N, C-alpha and C positions, 0 to 999 in steps of 0.2 A: 410781833412775830407769831405770838400764840394764836392770834385771830386768823392767821393764814396757814395754820398747821405747821409752823416752823419754830415752835416754842423751845425746841432742843438747841437752837443756835444761841450762843452766848453773845450778849451785847455789852460793849465797853465804851467808856467816854474818856477822853484825854484831859478834860478840863481840870481835874483835881491833881494831876501830876505836874506840880509847879517846877520840878527839877528836870523835866524832859528826859526821864530815865528810859533806857531801852524797853521797848514793848515786849513782854515775855509771853503773851498769848500766842498759842500755836494755831488757833483757828477761831473763827467767830466774826463778829461785825464790830467795827469801830465807828462811832459817831464823831465827826469832826465838823466844826462850823467853818464857814468860809473865812471868817476873820482869824480863826486859829491857824489857817494855812500860811499866814504871813507873820504869826506871832513868833517871838524868839526870846530866849534868855541869853546870858552872856556867852554860852558855848554852842548853842544849836537852835535851829528853827523847828517848829512843829512839822513843817513840810519834810525836813530831813529825817526827823524821828519817824514819820509815817513811811517814807521811802525805805528806811532801814528795815522796818517791820515787813514791808511788802517783799523786799528782796528782788534780785534781778530775775528770778524765775517765776515771779507772780503770774498766775493765770486765773483770773476771776473777775467778777464785775466790780466796777466802781460806779456808784450811783450818786447823782447830784440832785438835791431838792432846791428849788428856787434858783435855778441856774442863771437867772438874770443878774445875780450878784457877781458873776464872773464876767462882768461887762467890759466893753471896749477891747475885746480880744481880737487881734488880727489873725488872719489865716495862717500865718507863719509862726504865731506864738511869741513873736519878738517884741511886740508893742501892745500896750493896753495896761490895765491895772495889774498890780502885783498878784492879786488874787486870781485874775484871769490867766496870767502867765503860769501860775502854779497849777491851776486846773488843767491847762493845756499840757503841761509837763507830766502830770499824772497819767 
């Protein structure tokens, strides 16, 4: 982000949070891998953790790199890979 003049935006990763705790960051950027969108522990999925953080009033961009990893997604979002379905639902 620094290279594009946005070095003031904080960046976070969920990979080290093995307990899937509520995300407490009020703003910033969260990096999430496609495989983590379907990861789960005994109580929650990463997808649910991310949705909780975004909230129902979220108004901002969601960017996907290497979107071919959300493969086999149908237009209605009801069939395809679990990753594809979660990308559609975001």
